C-alpha positions in Angstrom: 0.0 -0.1 0.0 1.4 3.5 -0.9 2.2 5.8 1.9 1.5 8.8 0.1 -1.8 10.7 1.0 -4.5 10.6 -1.4 -4.6 14.2 -1.9 -1.2 14.0 -3.2 -1.5 10.8 -5.5 -1.6 12.5 -8.8 1.7 14.6 -7.9 5.0 13.4 -8.7 6.9 11.5 -5.9 9.4 13.5 -4.1 13.2 12.7 -4.5 15.0 10.8 -2.0 17.0 13.0 -0.2 17.7 15.5 2.7 16.0 18.6 3.5 17.9 20.9 6.0 15.5 23.3 7.8 15.8 26.3 9.8 13.4 25.4 12.7 11.2 28.2 14.0 10.8 28.7 17.6 7.6 27.3 19.2 7.7 24.2 16.6 8.2 20.8 18.0 10.4 18.5 15.7 7.3 16.5 15.1 5.7 19.7 13.6 8.1 20.3 11.4 8.0 16.8 10.0 4.2 17.1 9.7 4.5 20.4 7.6 7.2 19.0 5.5 5.2 15.7 4.8 2.4 18.2 3.1 4.9 20.2 1.4 6.4 17.3 -0.3 3.2 15.1 -0.5 4.4 11.9 1.3 4.3 10.6 4.7 7.9 9.2 4.4 9.6 12.2 6.2 11.7 11.8 9.3 14.2 13.9 11.4 17.8 13.1 12.5 17.4 14.4 16.1 14.9 16.7 17.7 15.2 20.1 18.8 13.3 21.6 21.9 10.3 23.6 20.8 12.0 27.0 22.2 15.0 26.5 20.1 15.7 27.4 16.5 17.9 26.5 13.7 19.4 23.4 11.9 17.0 20.2 11.8 17.9 17.5 9.3 14.9 15.8 7.7 14.9 12.9 5.5 12.6 12.1 2.6 11.5 9.1 1.0 14.3 6.5 1.0 16.8 9.0 2.8 14.7 8.2 5.9 16.5 4.7 6.3 19.9 6.9 6.0 18.9 9.1 9.0 20.0 6.5 11.7 23.5 6.1 10.2 24.5 9.5 9.5 27.1 10.6 11.8 25.8 13.8 13.3 28.0 13.6 16.3 29.1 17.2 16.5 26.8 20.0 17.1 27.1 23.8 17.5 24.8 26.4 19.1 24.4 29.9 19.9 22.8 30.5 23.5 21.8 33.0 26.0 22.2 31.8 29.8 20.4 33.7 32.5 22.3 33.7 35.8 20.4 34.4 38.7 17.2 32.1 38.2 16.9 28.6 38.1 13.5 26.9 36.5 12.0 23.5 36.8 12.9 22.9 33.0 16.3 24.4 33.0 15.1 27.1 30.3 12.6 29.7 30.0 9.6 27.3 29.5 9.7 26.3 33.3 8.3 28.0 36.2 11.0 29.8 38.1 11.9 27.4 41.1 14.7 29.8 42.7 15.8 33.6 42.6 19.1 34.8 43.9 19.7 37.5 45.9 20.2 40.5 43.5 23.6 41.3 45.5 24.8 37.9 45.0 24.2 38.2 41.4 26.0 41.6 41.1 28.9 40.1 42.8 29.6 37.6 39.8 32.3 38.9 38.1 32.8 38.4 34.1 36.2 36.5 35.2 34.0 34.3 37.4 31.4 33.5 34.6 34.5 32.7 32.1 36.0 30.3 34.7 32.9 28.6 35.2 32.7 28.1 31.6 36.1 26.7 31.3 35.4 24.3 34.2 32.4 22.9 31.9 34.6 22.7 28.8 36.1 19.2 27.7 35.2 15.7 28.6 32.9 16.0 31.4 29.9 14.1 33.2 26.6 15.6 32.6 23.2 14.9 34.4 20.8 15.7 31.6 17.6 17.9 32.6 14.7 16.0 34.0 12.4 17.5 31.5 14.2 15.3 28.8 13.2 12.8 26.3 15.3 10.1 28.1 13.3 7.3 28.9 12.8 6.1 32.9 11.3 2.7 33.0 9.8 2.9 29.4 8.3 6.5 30.3 9.9 9.7 29.0 11.3 11.8 31.7 9.6 14.9 31.2 6.0 13.0 31.1 7.1 11.8 35.0 8.0 15.4 36.0 4.6 16.7 34.4 2.9 13.9 36.3 4.5 15.4 39.5 7.1 12.4 40.1 10.6 13.3 41.3 13.0 12.0 38.4 16.9 11.6 39.0 18.7 10.9 36.0 22.2 9.4 35.9 25.0 11.4 34.8 26.8 10.5 31.7 30.1 11.5 29.5 29.8 14.2 26.9 32.3 16.2 25.4 32.3 20.1 25.2 34.6 20.9 22.3 34.4 24.7 22.6 32.5 26.9 25.2 33.1 30.7 24.2 31.7 33.5 26.1 30.6 36.5 23.7 29.3 38.8 25.8 27.5 39.8 29.4 24.7 42.1 29.8 23.4 43.0 33.4 20.0 43.8 34.7 19.0 44.1 38.2 18.9 40.5 39.8 20.1 38.6 36.7 23.0 38.5 34.4 22.6 37.2 30.8 25.6 35.6 29.2 25.5 35.0 25.4 27.7 31.9 24.4 28.6 29.5 21.6 28.9 26.0 22.3 30.4 23.2 20.2 29.6 19.8 21.6 29.1 15.9 21.1 25.6 14.6 20.3 23.7 14.0 23.8 24.8 17.3 25.5 22.1 19.2 26.9 22.9 23.1 26.6 20.1 23.9 29.1 21.8 21.5 31.5 25.1 23.5 30.7 23.3 26.6 31.9 21.8 25.0 34.8 25.2 23.7 36.2 27.1 27.1 35.3 24.4 28.9 37.4 25.0 26.2 40.2 28.7 26.6 40.1 28.3 30.3 40.8 25.8 29.9 43.6 23.1 31.8 41.7 21.3 29.3 39.7 21.0 29.4 35.7 18.8 28.7 33.1 18.6 29.0 29.2 16.8 31.9 27.8 17.6 31.4 23.8 19.1 28.6 21.8 20.0 28.3 18.1 21.5 25.3 16.5 23.8 26.7 13.8 25.5 23.2 12.8 24.9 19.6 12.9 27.7 17.3 11.5 28.4 18.9 7.9 25.2 20.8 7.8 24.8 24.8 8.5 22.6 27.3 8.5 23.9 28.3 5.3 22.4 24.8 3.8 19.1 25.5 5.5 15.7 26.8 4.5 12.8 28.2 6.7 9.3 26.5 6.3 8.1 29.8 5.0 10.5 29.9 2.4 9.4 26.2 1.3 5.8 27.0 1.5 6.2 30.0 -0.8 8.0 27.6 -3.4 5.3 25.1 -3.0 2.5 27.5 -3.4 4.2 28.8 -6.6 4.4 25.3 -7.9 8.1 24.9 -7.5 9.6 21.6 -5.9 11.0 21.7 -2.5 15.0 21.7 -2.6 16.2 18.3 -1.7 19.9 17.2 -1.3 19.8 14.1 -3.3 20.6 10.9 -1.6 23.5 10.2 -3.5 25.3 13.6 -2.7 24.0 13.2 1.1 25.8 9.8 1.3 28.9 10.7 -0.6 29.3 13.5 1.9 28.5 11.9 5.3 30.4 8.3 4.4 33.7 6.8 3.0 32.9 5.9 -0.6 33.3 3.0 -2.8 32.8 2.8 -6.5 31.8 -0.7 -7.3 32.1 -2.3 -10.5 29.1 -3.8 -12.7 29.6 -7.0 -11.1 30.0 -5.9 -7.5 26.9 -3.6 -8.0 24.7 -6.3 -9.1 25.7 -8.2 -5.9 25.1 -5.3 -3.6 21.9 -4.6 -5.2 20.7 -8.2 -4.2 21.8 -8.0 -0.6 25.4 -9.8 -1.4 28.7 -8.9 0.4 32.0 -7.4 -1.3 35.4 -7.8 -0.4 36.7 -5.5 2.5 38.0 -2.2 1.2 40.0 -1.1 4.2 37.8 1.9 4.6 37.4 1.8 8.6 34.5 0.1 10.6 31.9 2.6 10.2 29.1 2.6 7.4 30.4 2.8 3.9 28.7 4.3 1.0 28.7 2.1 -2.2 27.9 3.6 -5.6 27.3 1.9 -9.2 29.4 2.8 -12.1 26.9 5.3 -13.3 27.1 7.1 -9.9 24.0 5.8 -8.4 24.0 5.1 -4.4 23.3 1.6 -3.9 23.9 0.7 -0.3 25.5 1.2 3.1 27.9 -1.6 4.0 29.9 -2.4 7.1 33.3 -4.4 7.0 33.1 -7.6 9.2 36.2 -9.4 8.7 37.2 -10.0 5.0 33.9 -8.9 4.0 31.6 -5.9 3.6 28.0 -6.6 4.4 25.1 -4.5 3.7 23.6 -2.8 6.3 20.9 -1.1 4.1 20.5 -1.4 0.5 18.6 1.6 -1.3 18.0 0.1 -4.8 
């Protein structure tokens, strides 16, 4: 049975590939997926990692066959611009939650720029981070944020993350609060709002996130992204939504192997290839005509398919 909505049955199927979105604030990642399904006319749309509703910026979507590529993309390094408010703690560690603690204005005024910079330095590198309790992490099969909203007390376990860069751009002071504008480059699984929380705790005044913009995910940046408004305008004008072809996406994300005709036929039928010495991770295999065939993984002397796309 076709997965395409009946309303789009008479439209050409969209190409397989990635769409890089500049997500607007107030939208969930699922909201964006739903909008994209309507714009491209297929239910086969997914995302490669969520952004909180408050956040804006780069969200990677897969369309048609590229939805099967999403779980293999090495989007392990991410970059953000954020504003951390010191002097207040919230239940969600960001501006969407209710304030749970307000520091004495004199204590906030006593926090020097040098102290903020030192606190940021202490949160840089390989560290252990306890995720925000209002997160999508499952506890006994239930999302942590569901438990918190139901009144449960949730204590998540700390886990290792890497903060490659944590740069302080500037500090703005108002009565009772201090806003620090920062840039963070980090590993996948890092919670920027948890960094805000921990920075405030280390300075003794509490902290939370008031703004967050993701500027890069893996190789994809805001320069590659389009807004939903721009895409909707193109669709209304009868223009196709720009999709990064699956072959280009795979060639940029994985080591590449160009198969000969015989090897291409074998891979298309799920057969193995001799090991190529290209590493343990997924390897993108291409046909002689440049078509993307499959992702394979080296296992001993053979490369075995982990996903075939023909």
